[in-house]
py3Dmol code that shows the C-alpha trace and the ligand (Angstrom):
import py3Dmol

protein = """\
ATOM      1  CA  MET A   1     -15.364 -13.557  16.508  1.00  0.00           C
ATOM      2  CA  LEU A   2     -14.878 -10.216  14.717  1.00  0.00           C
ATOM      3  CA  ALA A   3     -12.765  -8.884  17.601  1.00  0.00           C
ATOM      4  CA  ILE A   4     -10.465 -11.932  17.384  1.00  0.00           C
ATOM      5  CA  LEU A   5     -10.166 -11.453  13.613  1.00  0.00           C
ATOM      6  CA  ILE A   6      -9.308  -7.737  13.995  1.00  0.00           C
ATOM      7  CA  VAL A   7      -6.654  -8.403  16.674  1.00  0.00           C
ATOM      8  CA  GLY A   8      -5.268 -11.361  14.701  1.00  0.00           C
ATOM      9  CA  CYS A   9      -4.995  -9.308  11.512  1.00  0.00           C
ATOM     10  CA  GLY A  10      -3.436  -6.420  13.449  1.00  0.00           C
ATOM     11  CA  VAL A  11      -0.701  -8.706  14.828  1.00  0.00           C
ATOM     12  CA  LEU A  12      -0.195 -10.258  11.371  1.00  0.00           C
ATOM     13  CA  GLY A  13       0.152  -6.703  10.016  1.00  0.00           C
ATOM     14  CA  LEU A  14       2.928  -5.909  12.535  1.00  0.00           C
ATOM     15  CA  VAL A  15       4.850  -9.002  11.401  1.00  0.00           C
ATOM     16  CA  ILE A  16       4.263  -8.312   7.688  1.00  0.00           C
ATOM     17  CA  GLY A  17       5.272  -4.681   8.340  1.00  0.00           C
ATOM     18  CA  SER A  18       8.611  -5.957   9.680  1.00  0.00           C
ATOM     19  CA  PHE A  19       9.101  -7.781   6.360  1.00  0.00           C
ATOM     20  CA  LEU A  20       8.027  -4.656   4.421  1.00  0.00           C
ATOM     21  CA  ASN A  21      10.864  -2.749   6.135  1.00  0.00           C
ATOM     22  CA  VAL A  22      13.252  -5.199   4.466  1.00  0.00           C
ATOM     23  CA  VAL A  23      11.485  -4.667   1.116  1.00  0.00           C
ATOM     24  CA  ILE A  24      11.584  -0.858   1.474  1.00  0.00           C
ATOM     25  CA  TYR A  25      15.297  -0.887   2.326  1.00  0.00           C
ATOM     26  CA  ARG A  26      16.573  -3.549  -0.069  1.00  0.00           C
ATOM     27  CA  VAL A  27      14.445  -3.513  -3.253  1.00  0.00           C
ATOM     28  CA  PRO A  28      15.462   0.027  -4.375  1.00  0.00           C
ATOM     29  CA  ARG A  29      19.108  -0.942  -3.705  1.00  0.00           C
ATOM     30  CA  GLY A  30      18.751  -4.020  -5.926  1.00  0.00           C
ATOM     31  CA  GLN A  31      19.414  -6.393  -3.001  1.00  0.00           C
ATOM     32  CA  SER A  32      17.755  -9.755  -2.310  1.00  0.00           C
ATOM     33  CA  ILE A  33      14.925  -9.665   0.236  1.00  0.00           C
ATOM     34  CA  VAL A  34      15.646 -13.283   1.272  1.00  0.00           C
ATOM     35  CA  ALA A  35      19.374 -13.328   2.025  1.00  0.00           C
ATOM     36  CA  PRO A  36      21.482 -12.333   3.854  1.00  0.00           C
ATOM     37  CA  ALA A  37      19.767 -12.073   7.261  1.00  0.00           C
ATOM     38  CA  SER A  38      19.115  -8.548   8.590  1.00  0.00           C
ATOM     39  CA  ALA A  39      22.153  -6.714   9.938  1.00  0.00           C
ATOM     40  CA  CYS A  40      22.828  -3.289  11.445  1.00  0.00           C
ATOM     41  CA  PRO A  41      23.641  -0.885   8.554  1.00  0.00           C
ATOM     42  CA  SER A  42      26.310   0.800  10.744  1.00  0.00           C
ATOM     43  CA  CYS A  43      28.281  -2.053  12.342  1.00  0.00           C
ATOM     44  CA  ALA A  44      26.982  -5.034  10.280  1.00  0.00           C
ATOM     45  CA  SER A  45      26.190  -7.055  13.430  1.00  0.00           C
ATOM     46  CA  PRO A  46      23.436  -9.578  12.683  1.00  0.00           C
ATOM     47  CA  ILE A  47      20.095  -8.636  14.237  1.00  0.00           C
ATOM     48  CA  LEU A  48      19.099 -11.188  16.877  1.00  0.00           C
ATOM     49  CA  ALA A  49      15.633 -12.746  16.830  1.00  0.00           C
ATOM     50  CA  ARG A  50      14.771 -11.074  20.163  1.00  0.00           C
ATOM     51  CA  ASP A  51      15.739  -7.695  18.678  1.00  0.00           C
ATOM     52  CA  ASN A  52      13.495  -8.291  15.667  1.00  0.00           C
ATOM     53  CA  VAL A  53      10.105  -8.168  17.410  1.00  0.00           C
ATOM     54  CA  PRO A  54       7.946  -5.555  15.617  1.00  0.00           C
ATOM     55  CA  VAL A  55       7.731  -2.157  17.399  1.00  0.00           C
ATOM     56  CA  LEU A  56       8.615  -3.598  20.860  1.00  0.00           C
ATOM     57  CA  SER A  57      12.288  -4.245  20.031  1.00  0.00           C
ATOM     58  CA  TRP A  58      12.711  -0.707  18.777  1.00  0.00           C
ATOM     59  CA  LEU A  59      11.137   0.595  22.001  1.00  0.00           C
ATOM     60  CA  TRP A  60      13.215  -1.477  24.429  1.00  0.00           C
ATOM     61  CA  LEU A  61      16.428  -0.774  22.493  1.00  0.00           C
ATOM     62  CA  ARG A  62      15.340   2.908  22.621  1.00  0.00           C
ATOM     63  CA  GLY A  63      15.866   3.166  18.867  1.00  0.00           C
ATOM     64  CA  ARG A  64      19.572   2.193  18.988  1.00  0.00           C
ATOM     65  CA  CYS A  65      21.634  -0.776  17.796  1.00  0.00           C
ATOM     66  CA  ARG A  66      22.465  -3.202  20.672  1.00  0.00           C
ATOM     67  CA  HIS A  67      26.127  -3.389  19.554  1.00  0.00           C
ATOM     68  CA  CYS A  68      27.216  -0.010  18.212  1.00  0.00           C
ATOM     69  CA  ALA A  69      24.384   2.203  19.571  1.00  0.00           C
ATOM     70  CA  ALA A  70      23.860   3.732  16.114  1.00  0.00           C
ATOM     71  CA  PRO A  71      20.337   5.176  15.885  1.00  0.00           C
ATOM     72  CA  ILE A  72      17.733   2.936  14.212  1.00  0.00           C
ATOM     73  CA  SER A  73      15.309   4.962  12.095  1.00  0.00           C
ATOM     74  CA  VAL A  74      11.831   5.547  13.509  1.00  0.00           C
ATOM     75  CA  GLN A  75      10.698   4.442  10.046  1.00  0.00           C
ATOM     76  CA  TYR A  76      10.928   0.788  11.180  1.00  0.00           C
ATOM     77  CA  PRO A  77       8.295   0.891  13.945  1.00  0.00           C
ATOM     78  CA  LEU A  78       6.217   3.364  11.877  1.00  0.00           C
ATOM     79  CA  VAL A  79       5.979   0.971   8.915  1.00  0.00           C
ATOM     80  CA  GLU A  80       5.078  -1.864  11.294  1.00  0.00           C
ATOM     81  CA  LEU A  81       2.404   0.182  13.087  1.00  0.00           C
ATOM     82  CA  THR A  82       0.950   1.460   9.795  1.00  0.00           C
ATOM     83  CA  THR A  83       0.684  -2.052   8.378  1.00  0.00           C
ATOM     84  CA  GLY A  84      -0.795  -3.372  11.626  1.00  0.00           C
ATOM     85  CA  ALA A  85      -3.409  -0.602  11.670  1.00  0.00           C
ATOM     86  CA  LEU A  86      -4.306  -1.109   7.985  1.00  0.00           C
ATOM     87  CA  PHE A  87      -4.648  -4.891   8.455  1.00  0.00           C
ATOM     88  CA  ALA A  88      -6.852  -4.431  11.546  1.00  0.00           C
ATOM     89  CA  GLY A  89      -8.890  -1.830   9.623  1.00  0.00           C
ATOM     90  CA  ALA A  90      -9.383  -4.172   6.661  1.00  0.00           C
ATOM     91  CA  ALA A  91     -10.589  -6.908   9.020  1.00  0.00           C
ATOM     92  CA  ALA A  92     -13.018  -4.472  10.679  1.00  0.00           C
ATOM     93  CA  ARG A  93     -14.300  -3.297   7.288  1.00  0.00           C
ATOM     94  CA  LEU A  94     -14.654  -6.655   5.523  1.00  0.00           C
ATOM     95  CA  GLY A  95     -15.162  -9.031   8.469  1.00  0.00           C
ATOM     96  CA  VAL A  96     -14.936 -12.799   7.979  1.00  0.00           C
ATOM     97  CA  ALA A  97     -14.918 -12.765   4.181  1.00  0.00           C
ATOM     98  CA  TRP A  98     -13.223 -14.603   1.343  1.00  0.00           C
ATOM     99  CA  ASP A  99     -11.882 -11.369  -0.127  1.00  0.00           C
ATOM    100  CA  LEU A 100     -10.126 -10.228   3.094  1.00  0.00           C
ATOM    101  CA  PRO A 101      -6.747 -11.884   2.192  1.00  0.00           C
ATOM    102  CA  ALA A 102      -6.692 -10.055  -1.172  1.00  0.00           C
ATOM    103  CA  PHE A 103      -7.140  -6.675   0.538  1.00  0.00           C
ATOM    104  CA  LEU A 104      -4.484  -7.483   3.151  1.00  0.00           C
ATOM    105  CA  ALA A 105      -2.093  -8.214   0.256  1.00  0.00           C
ATOM    106  CA  LEU A 106      -3.132  -4.946  -1.393  1.00  0.00           C
ATOM    107  CA  ALA A 107      -2.564  -2.958   1.825  1.00  0.00           C
ATOM    108  CA  ALA A 108       0.882  -4.537   2.320  1.00  0.00           C
ATOM    109  CA  GLY A 109       1.901  -3.787  -1.270  1.00  0.00           C
ATOM    110  CA  LEU A 110       0.681  -0.186  -1.018  1.00  0.00           C
ATOM    111  CA  VAL A 111       2.574   0.474   2.241  1.00  0.00           C
ATOM    112  CA  ALA A 112       5.845  -0.641   0.632  1.00  0.00           C
ATOM    113  CA  LEU A 113       5.172   1.208  -2.638  1.00  0.00           C
ATOM    114  CA  ALA A 114       4.056   4.478  -1.006  1.00  0.00           C
ATOM    115  CA  TRP A 115       7.097   4.479   1.287  1.00  0.00           C
ATOM    116  CA  ILE A 116       9.562   3.783  -1.544  1.00  0.00           C
ATOM    117  CA  ASP A 117       7.860   6.348  -3.811  1.00  0.00           C
ATOM    118  CA  ALA A 118       7.949   9.024  -1.087  1.00  0.00           C
ATOM    119  CA  GLN A 119      11.694   8.486  -0.572  1.00  0.00           C
ATOM    120  CA  ARG A 120      12.874   7.811  -4.108  1.00  0.00           C
ATOM    121  CA  LEU A 121      10.073   8.736  -6.553  1.00  0.00           C
ATOM    122  CA  ILE A 122       9.949   5.219  -7.994  1.00  0.00           C
ATOM    123  CA  LEU A 123       7.453   2.357  -7.898  1.00  0.00           C
ATOM    124  CA  PRO A 124       9.681  -0.703  -8.414  1.00  0.00           C
ATOM    125  CA  ARG A 125       8.349  -3.429 -10.703  1.00  0.00           C
ATOM    126  CA  ALA A 126       9.711  -5.945  -8.158  1.00  0.00           C
ATOM    127  CA  VAL A 127       6.975  -4.749  -5.766  1.00  0.00           C
ATOM    128  CA  VAL A 128       4.166  -3.778  -8.196  1.00  0.00           C
ATOM    129  CA  TYR A 129       4.050  -7.107 -10.044  1.00  0.00           C
ATOM    130  CA  PRO A 130       4.026  -9.390  -6.968  1.00  0.00           C
ATOM    131  CA  THR A 131       1.256  -7.183  -5.507  1.00  0.00           C
ATOM    132  CA  LEU A 132      -0.775  -7.513  -8.735  1.00  0.00           C
ATOM    133  CA  ILE A 133      -0.257 -11.285  -8.872  1.00  0.00           C
ATOM    134  CA  ALA A 134      -1.165 -11.753  -5.191  1.00  0.00           C
ATOM    135  CA  VAL A 135      -4.298  -9.556  -5.395  1.00  0.00           C
ATOM    136  CA  ALA A 136      -5.452 -11.172  -8.680  1.00  0.00           C
ATOM    137  CA  ALA A 137      -4.872 -14.716  -7.401  1.00  0.00           C
ATOM    138  CA  LEU A 138      -6.560 -14.086  -4.034  1.00  0.00           C
ATOM    139  CA  LEU A 139      -9.578 -12.337  -5.640  1.00  0.00           C
ATOM    140  CA  THR A 140      -9.928 -15.240  -8.115  1.00  0.00           C
ATOM    141  CA  LEU A 141      -9.932 -17.651  -5.168  1.00  0.00           C
ATOM    142  CA  ALA A 142     -12.492 -15.453  -3.397  1.00  0.00           C
ATOM    143  CA  ALA A 143     -14.673 -15.388  -6.533  1.00  0.00           C
ATOM    144  CA  ALA A 144     -14.521 -19.170  -6.808  1.00  0.00           C
ATOM    145  CA  ALA A 145     -15.257 -19.734  -3.111  1.00  0.00           C
ATOM    146  CA  SER A 146     -18.128 -17.240  -2.889  1.00  0.00           C
ATOM    147  CA  HIS A 147     -19.442 -17.556  -6.481  1.00  0.00           C
ATOM    148  CA  GLN A 148     -19.004 -13.801  -6.962  1.00  0.00           C
ATOM    149  CA  TRP A 149     -17.551 -13.951 -10.455  1.00  0.00           C
ATOM    150  CA  HIS A 150     -19.392 -10.754 -11.425  1.00  0.00           C
ATOM    151  CA  HIS A 151     -17.303  -8.842  -8.833  1.00  0.00           C
ATOM    152  CA  LEU A 152     -14.142 -10.175 -10.440  1.00  0.00           C
ATOM    153  CA  LEU A 153     -15.416  -9.238 -13.907  1.00  0.00           C
ATOM    154  CA  VAL A 154     -16.117  -5.640 -12.796  1.00  0.00           C
ATOM    155  CA  GLY A 155     -12.644  -5.598 -11.240  1.00  0.00           C
ATOM    156  CA  VAL A 156     -10.971  -6.722 -14.468  1.00  0.00           C
ATOM    157  CA  VAL A 157     -12.883  -4.127 -16.530  1.00  0.00           C
ATOM    158  CA  CYS A 158     -11.965  -1.364 -14.045  1.00  0.00           C
ATOM    159  CA  ALA A 159      -8.325  -2.546 -14.044  1.00  0.00           C
ATOM    160  CA  ALA A 160      -8.216  -2.217 -17.846  1.00  0.00           C
ATOM    161  CA  ALA A 161      -9.983   1.157 -17.800  1.00  0.00           C
ATOM    162  CA  TRP A 162      -7.762   2.697 -15.093  1.00  0.00           C
ATOM    163  CA  GLY A 163      -4.645   1.267 -16.754  1.00  0.00           C
ATOM    164  CA  LEU A 164      -5.619   2.710 -20.152  1.00  0.00           C
ATOM    165  CA  LEU A 165      -6.512   6.097 -18.665  1.00  0.00           C
ATOM    166  CA  PHE A 166      -3.141   6.344 -16.900  1.00  0.00           C
ATOM    167  CA  PHE A 167      -1.351   5.169 -20.032  1.00  0.00           C
ATOM    168  CA  LEU A 168      -2.905   8.103 -21.905  1.00  0.00           C
ATOM    169  CA  MET A 169      -2.154  10.515 -19.036  1.00  0.00           C
ATOM    170  CA  ASN A 170       1.461   9.287 -19.071  1.00  0.00           C
ATOM    171  CA  LEU A 171       1.647   9.992 -22.806  1.00  0.00           C
ATOM    172  CA  ALA A 172       0.278  13.497 -22.197  1.00  0.00           C
ATOM    173  CA  SER A 173       2.516  14.414 -19.232  1.00  0.00           C
ATOM    174  CA  PRO A 174       5.188  11.779 -18.463  1.00  0.00           C
ATOM    175  CA  ARG A 175       6.872  14.033 -15.886  1.00  0.00           C
ATOM    176  CA  ILE A 176       3.844  14.262 -13.618  1.00  0.00           C
ATOM    177  CA  LEU A 177       2.604  10.722 -14.061  1.00  0.00           C
ATOM    178  CA  GLY A 178       5.455   8.252 -14.464  1.00  0.00           C
ATOM    179  CA  PHE A 179       5.234   4.793 -15.964  1.00  0.00           C
ATOM    180  CA  GLY A 180       5.361   3.241 -12.494  1.00  0.00           C
ATOM    181  CA  ASP A 181       1.940   4.787 -11.864  1.00  0.00           C
ATOM    182  CA  VAL A 182       0.667   3.245 -15.124  1.00  0.00           C
ATOM    183  CA  ARG A 183       1.812  -0.186 -13.920  1.00  0.00           C
ATOM    184  CA  LEU A 184       0.188   0.313 -10.523  1.00  0.00           C
ATOM    185  CA  ALA A 185      -3.182   1.576 -11.855  1.00  0.00           C
ATOM    186  CA  PRO A 186      -4.597  -1.857 -12.883  1.00  0.00           C
ATOM    187  CA  VAL A 187      -3.886  -3.243  -9.382  1.00  0.00           C
ATOM    188  CA  LEU A 188      -6.015  -0.465  -7.872  1.00  0.00           C
ATOM    189  CA  GLY A 189      -8.745  -0.795 -10.519  1.00  0.00           C
ATOM    190  CA  LEU A 190      -8.946  -4.541  -9.942  1.00  0.00           C
ATOM    191  CA  ALA A 191      -9.167  -4.341  -6.146  1.00  0.00           C
ATOM    192  CA  LEU A 192     -11.544  -1.364  -5.930  1.00  0.00           C
ATOM    193  CA  GLY A 193     -13.592  -2.647  -8.916  1.00  0.00           C
ATOM    194  CA  TRP A 194     -14.203  -5.844  -6.956  1.00  0.00           C
ATOM    195  CA  LEU A 195     -15.888  -3.642  -4.315  1.00  0.00           C
ATOM    196  CA  GLY A 196     -17.847  -1.636  -6.913  1.00  0.00           C
ATOM    197  CA  VAL A 197     -17.544   0.981  -9.658  1.00  0.00           C
ATOM    198  CA  GLY A 198     -18.343   3.695  -7.083  1.00  0.00           C
ATOM    199  CA  ASP A 199     -15.292   2.668  -5.049  1.00  0.00           C
ATOM    200  CA  VAL A 200     -13.080   2.946  -8.155  1.00  0.00           C
ATOM    201  CA  LEU A 201     -14.366   6.460  -8.889  1.00  0.00           C
ATOM    202  CA  LEU A 202     -13.978   7.435  -5.228  1.00  0.00           C
ATOM    203  CA  GLY A 203     -10.412   6.072  -5.098  1.00  0.00           C
ATOM    204  CA  PHE A 204      -9.408   7.848  -8.298  1.00  0.00           C
ATOM    205  CA  PHE A 205     -11.051  11.123  -7.268  1.00  0.00           C
ATOM    206  CA  ALA A 206      -9.613  10.995  -3.730  1.00  0.00           C
ATOM    207  CA  ALA A 207      -6.093  10.229  -5.012  1.00  0.00           C
ATOM    208  CA  ASN A 208      -6.107  13.261  -7.299  1.00  0.00           C
ATOM    209  CA  LEU A 209      -7.709  15.511  -4.695  1.00  0.00           C
ATOM    210  CA  ILE A 210      -5.142  14.513  -2.046  1.00  0.00           C
ATOM    211  CA  GLY A 211      -2.379  14.981  -4.626  1.00  0.00           C
ATOM    212  CA  ALA A 212      -3.644  18.412  -5.681  1.00  0.00           C
ATOM    213  CA  VAL A 213      -4.135  19.703  -2.122  1.00  0.00           C
ATOM    214  CA  LEU A 214      -0.760  18.399  -0.904  1.00  0.00           C
ATOM    215  CA  GLY A 215       0.988  19.535  -4.086  1.00  0.00           C
ATOM    216  CA  ILE A 216      -0.353  23.084  -3.788  1.00  0.00           C
ATOM    217  CA  ALA A 217       0.508  23.162  -0.061  1.00  0.00           C
ATOM    218  CA  LEU A 218       4.076  21.960  -0.715  1.00  0.00           C
ATOM    219  CA  ILE A 219       4.584  24.476  -3.529  1.00  0.00           C
ATOM    220  CA  ALA A 220       3.023  27.304  -1.477  1.00  0.00           C
ATOM    221  CA  THR A 221       5.339  26.557   1.479  1.00  0.00           C
ATOM    222  CA  ARG A 222       8.279  26.235  -0.971  1.00  0.00           C
ATOM    223  CA  THR A 223       8.976  22.696   0.242  1.00  0.00           C
ATOM    224  CA  ILE A 224       9.097  21.657  -3.428  1.00  0.00           C
ATOM    225  CA  ARG A 225       9.441  23.621  -6.659  1.00  0.00           C
ATOM    226  CA  ARG A 226       6.593  23.864  -9.128  1.00  0.00           C
ATOM    227  CA  ASP A 227       8.410  21.785 -11.763  1.00  0.00           C
ATOM    228  CA  GLN A 228       9.574  19.119  -9.317  1.00  0.00           C
ATOM    229  CA  PRO A 229       8.157  15.581  -9.752  1.00  0.00           C
ATOM    230  CA  VAL A 230       5.777  14.416  -6.998  1.00  0.00           C
ATOM    231  CA  PRO A 231       5.378  10.892  -5.563  1.00  0.00           C
ATOM    232  CA  TYR A 232       2.063  10.230  -7.286  1.00  0.00           C
ATOM    233  CA  GLY A 233       2.100   6.629  -6.010  1.00  0.00           C
ATOM    234  CA  VAL A 234       1.679   7.942  -2.451  1.00  0.00           C
ATOM    235  CA  PHE A 235      -1.542   9.749  -3.458  1.00  0.00           C
ATOM    236  CA  LEU A 236      -2.779   6.674  -5.339  1.00  0.00           C
ATOM    237  CA  ALA A 237      -2.189   4.518  -2.268  1.00  0.00           C
ATOM    238  CA  ALA A 238      -3.902   7.066   0.001  1.00  0.00           C
ATOM    239  CA  GLY A 239      -6.934   7.411  -2.306  1.00  0.00           C
ATOM    240  CA  THR A 240      -7.260   3.651  -2.689  1.00  0.00           C
ATOM    241  CA  LEU A 241      -7.055   3.017   1.041  1.00  0.00           C
ATOM    242  CA  LEU A 242      -9.562   5.813   1.704  1.00  0.00           C
ATOM    243  CA  ALA A 243     -11.998   4.175  -0.742  1.00  0.00           C
ATOM    244  CA  LEU A 244     -11.410   0.799   0.912  1.00  0.00           C
ATOM    245  CA  TYR A 245     -11.866   1.981   4.506  1.00  0.00           C
ATOM    246  CA  ALA A 246     -14.394   4.802   4.184  1.00  0.00           C
ATOM    247  CA  GLY A 247     -16.091   3.837   0.896  1.00  0.00           C
ATOM    248  CA  PRO A 248     -19.482   2.804   2.324  1.00  0.00           C
ATOM    249  CA  GLU A 249     -19.789   6.035   4.355  1.00  0.00           C
ATOM    250  CA  LEU A 250     -18.541   8.368   1.618  1.00  0.00           C
ATOM    251  CA  LEU A 251     -20.612   6.700  -1.105  1.00  0.00           C
ATOM    252  CA  ALA A 252     -23.823   6.527   0.945  1.00  0.00           C
ATOM    253  CA  PRO A 253     -25.222   9.823  -0.475  1.00  0.00           C
ATOM    254  CA  PHE A 254     -24.869   8.385  -3.997  1.00  0.00           C
ATOM    255  CA  GLN A 255     -26.671   5.106  -3.289  1.00  0.00           C
ATOM    256  CA  GLY A 256     -29.466   5.969  -5.730  1.00  0.00           C
ATOM    257  CA  LEU A 257     -27.018   5.991  -8.628  1.00  0.00           C
ATOM    258  CA  HIS A 258     -26.460   2.199  -8.258  1.00  0.00           C
ATOM    259  CA  LEU A 259     -22.761   2.403  -9.047  1.00  0.00           C
TER     260      LEU A 259
END
"""
ligand_1 = """\
1
ZN
Zn 25.192 -1.522 14.940
"""
view = py3Dmol.view(width=600, height=400)
view.addModel(protein, "pdb")
view.setStyle({"model": 0}, {"cartoon": {"style": "trace"}})
view.addModel(ligand_1, "xyz")
view.setStyle({"model": 1}, {"stick": {}})
view.zoomTo()
view.show()
């Protein structure tokens, strides 16, 4: 049963990842994600259904448009594979559970946000708010179905706490921590708080550690300048996903603290 769930979620992730490619390309450009249908950015030929199969189409077209042979970015299959892997991982971690859909929605939102932030240093409201609404609605449904209202309560408290903390950090240093990160923080607090306070602390700590290590490495190798803004949303997504996927193992030594 679990194997079927993991494979099913992995395939769903590939399909959702294909949609996230549209989000990543169009939302920062202010375009609709519904219409028009996908077209080649070089020759504007519509993309046929058979050329729109996640990962496989890119492979059998050898990364080129069928009509004009313009290269198709490797980003497309990468986003699809990442989402597929994260969905399969969430299924493996949570199993057959009411809260699984909420964490699939969270993973999908974070893939799109991290990718957009890495490329453009923004976390668009048009992605943050739908992610928050989807995660909140799905966790409320999960709480109702499994009578785990206390999990939801902890999530809401952690969402408020993380949001307030980031609001204050934004006031202190708006160049390092932009307002997009403040908007995203409650989503992460809510989802990780549902799992436990320890997961929230782990996610927050991991995000900053990953950010600090990568930031120092990038400055040391002169890839970025010291005063250059960093895509903090990428670190937040990485820390959150680490807490989601490796939380039980990483928090095991602290079991006695009853977080
Ligand atoms: Zn083309």
